[in-house]
N, C-alpha and C positions, 0 to 999 in steps of 0.2 A: 620472118614474121614471128611476133611473140604471141604466145597463147594466153590471152587474158580471159579471166572468168566472167561470164555474163551475169548480170544480176539474177537471172532466173536460176542459174546453176549454183549460186552461193548458198551455203548451209543456212544462213540467216533468213534468206527469202523463203527457202523451202520450209523452214520451221514456222515462219509466219503464215504460210499457206496452210500448213497442217493445223495450226492454232485457229485460223479463221474457219477451216472446215469443221473442227471440233465445236467451235462456238455456234456455227450454223446448225449443226446437229442438235446441240443442246437447246437452241431456240425452237427448232422444229418439234422436238420432244415436249417442250413446255407448252407449245401451242396445241399439240394433239392432246396432251393431258388436260389442259383447260377446256377444250372442246368436249372431251369425254365427261368431265365433271359437270359442265353445263347440261349435257344430254341426260346424265343421271338425275340431276336436280329437276329437270323438266319432266322426265318420266315419273319421278316420285310425285311431283305436283299434280300431274294429270291423273295419276292413280288415286290421289286423295280427294279429288273433286267429286262433289255429288252430281246427280243428274242435271239439276238446274244450272249449276255452274258450267258444266260441259256444254249444255245447250246455249248458254249465254256467249260462249266463245266459239261456238260452231263445231264442237267435237261430238261425234256420236260414240256410243259405247263400243261399237265395232272398230272405229279408228283408234280409240284408246287401247283396246285389247291388241290390235295389230302392232301398235308402237311398242307396247310393253313386251310383246313376244319376239320382237326383232333382236338379233344379236347386236352387241354394242358397236361392232365394227361395220355394220350395215348402215351406211350413210348415203342417203339419196342426194343426187346433184341438186343444188339450189337451196338446200335446207341447212347449209353450214353457217 
């Protein structure tokens, strides 16, 4: 029997898999970065609203304070 290399064991395929993994990591980092930027902009906007504007959109001062005091990595499920 001859020992043939399978496509999975070939260096070209392994390199392609590593490149795909790197690309997926970069895409995931970009998505997290975009989400953090949106969250920062939203928090800044909520902080700049006056009482009337907050009432119009259903935010209480307590909710705004709670959101502003949360750490950036604290993301509640369903709010992404």
